[in-house]
C-alpha positions as CSV (number, residue, x, y, z in Angstrom):
1,X,20.5,-4.7,7.3
2,X,19.8,-4.8,3.6
3,X,18.2,-7.9,2.0
4,X,19.5,-9.1,-1.0
5,X,16.3,-10.6,-2.2
6,X,14.5,-7.2,-1.6
7,X,11.6,-6.5,-3.9
8,X,9.7,-3.3,-4.7
9,X,6.2,-2.5,-3.3
10,X,3.3,-0.2,-5.0
11,X,1.2,0.7,-2.3
12,X,-2.4,1.8,-3.8
13,X,-4.9,3.4,-1.3
14,X,-6.6,6.6,-1.1
15,X,-6.3,6.9,2.7
16,X,-2.7,8.2,3.6
17,X,-2.9,6.5,7.3
18,X,-3.5,3.5,5.6
19,X,-0.6,3.9,3.2
20,X,1.7,4.9,6.2
21,X,0.7,2.1,8.3
22,X,1.4,-0.3,5.4
23,X,4.5,1.2,4.6
24,X,5.8,0.9,8.2
25,X,4.9,-2.7,8.2
26,X,6.7,-3.5,5.0
27,X,9.8,-1.4,6.3
28,X,9.8,-3.6,9.6
29,X,9.7,-6.8,7.7
30,X,13.0,-5.5,6.0
31,X,12.6,-7.1,2.6
32,X,11.6,-3.8,0.4
33,X,14.1,-2.3,-1.8
34,X,11.7,0.6,-3.0
35,X,8.2,1.4,-1.8
36,X,5.9,3.5,-4.0
37,X,2.8,5.2,-2.9
38,X,-0.3,6.2,-5.0
39,X,-3.6,7.4,-4.2
40,X,-6.0,5.5,-6.7
41,X,-6.1,2.8,-9.3
42,X,-5.6,5.1,-12.1
43,X,-2.3,6.5,-10.9
44,X,-1.3,2.7,-10.1
45,X,-1.8,1.6,-13.8
46,X,0.0,4.9,-15.0
47,X,3.0,3.9,-12.7
48,X,3.0,0.1,-14.2
49,X,2.7,1.4,-17.7
50,X,6.1,3.7,-17.1
51,X,7.8,1.2,-15.0
52,X,6.9,-2.2,-17.0
53,X,10.0,-4.0,-16.2
54,X,9.5,-3.4,-12.4
55,X,8.7,-6.4,-10.1
56,X,5.7,-5.2,-8.0
57,X,3.7,-6.4,-5.2
58,X,0.3,-4.7,-5.1
59,X,-1.9,-4.8,-1.9
60,X,-5.6,-4.0,-2.2
61,X,-8.3,-3.7,0.1
62,X,-11.9,-3.9,-0.9
63,X,-14.3,-2.7,1.4
64,X,-18.0,-3.5,1.3
65,X,-20.3,-0.6,-0.7
66,X,-17.1,1.2,-1.9
67,X,-16.4,1.2,-5.6
């Protein structure tokens, strides 16, 4: 069933498994119309500049000792 209030998501994570898990969780909730995946912050910024009219939800996980 499609959700009329669905939104687009931008998943930013360098780990493929983490991206896959998050994508599955979002799909399971049935409120995403589009899910885009990138592997780093620079790619995320490029995507957002190129898609400046897009509504985005960005998930970020910060781990201690990792920059």
